[in-house]
C-alpha positions in Angstrom: -0.1 0.7 0.7 1.5 3.4 -0.7 1.9 5.8 2.0 1.4 9.4 0.3 1.6 12.8 2.5 -2.4 14.6 1.4 -1.1 17.3 0.1 2.5 16.6 -2.0 -0.8 14.3 -4.6 -2.7 17.7 -4.3 0.2 19.0 -5.7 0.9 16.4 -8.3 -2.9 16.3 -9.6 -3.1 19.8 -10.1 0.8 20.7 -11.4 0.7 17.6 -13.7 -0.7 19.6 -16.6 1.5 22.1 -16.2 3.6 21.5 -19.4 1.2 21.5 -21.6 -1.0 24.8 -21.0 2.3 27.1 -21.2 3.6 24.7 -24.0 7.2 23.6 -21.8 8.4 20.9 -20.5 8.6 20.0 -17.7 11.6 20.0 -15.2 11.9 23.8 -16.8 9.4 24.7 -15.0 8.7 23.4 -12.5 12.8 24.9 -12.5 11.6 27.4 -11.0 8.8 26.3 -8.2 10.6 25.9 -4.9 9.0 22.3 -4.7 10.5 19.5 -2.7 12.1 17.1 -5.1 9.6 13.9 -4.3 6.5 15.9 -7.2 9.2 17.4 -9.0 10.7 13.5 -9.8 6.8 12.4 -10.2 6.3 14.9 -12.1 8.9 14.7 -14.3 9.4 11.2 -14.1 6.2 9.1 -12.8 9.4 8.1 -9.9 8.5 7.5 -6.5 5.4 7.0 -5.1 3.6 10.0 -6.2 4.3 9.5 -10.2 2.7 6.5 -9.1 0.1 7.3 -7.7 0.1 9.3 -10.6 -0.1 6.7 -13.2 -2.6 5.2 -12.6 -4.6 8.2 -11.9 -3.5 8.9 -15.5 -4.4 5.0 -15.9 -7.5 6.4 -15.6 -8.3 8.9 -17.4 -7.5 6.9 -20.2 -9.6 4.3 -19.1 -7.0 1.6 -19.2 -8.6 0.1 -16.5 -6.8 -3.4 -16.8 -3.2 -1.7 -15.9 -5.4 -0.5 -12.6 -6.7 -4.2 -11.4 -2.9 -5.5 -12.7 -2.3 -3.7 -9.1 -4.9 -4.6 -7.9 -6.6 -1.2 -7.8 -10.2 -0.9 -6.5 -11.8 0.9 -8.8 -15.2 1.6 -7.3 -12.7 3.2 -5.1 -10.6 5.2 -8.4 -13.8 5.9 -10.3 -15.1 7.5 -7.2 -11.5 9.2 -5.9 -11.8 11.4 -9.2 -15.3 11.6 -9.5 -14.9 13.8 -6.4 -11.6 16.2 -8.2 -13.7 17.0 -10.2 -16.6 18.3 -7.4 -13.0 19.7 -6.9 -11.9 21.0 -10.2 -16.0 22.1 -10.9 -16.6 24.2 -7.5 -13.3 25.5 -7.6 -13.7 27.3 -12.0 -16.9 28.8 -10.7 -16.0 30.2 -7.5 -12.9 31.8 -9.7 -15.3 32.5 -12.3 -17.2 34.6 -9.8 
C-alpha cells in the first residue's frame, strides 16, 4: 500500500498538466518552483510513490482499467476519488469565475 502525503499528491495532480498549459518542458517549469524533490520526480519522470499514483490516475483518465486492475486497485475507490476531484475542480472553477 502506498503511504503518500496528501498535500504532495494534491500538488502533483494540480501541476501535472502545467507543461501542456504553458507549452514548456515540465523540468523547465519546475526549476522555477519551490517543490519537494519527490513532487518534481513524480512530475518529470513518474518516479516514486507520487509518480506511481500519477500513473494510476492517468491510466484511469485514459480508460486503461486493466492497468489499474493489474495493480489490484479497487475500481470503486478509483471512481469515487476521480469524481470527487472533478466536483472540486468544477466548484473551484465556478468560484474563480464569479
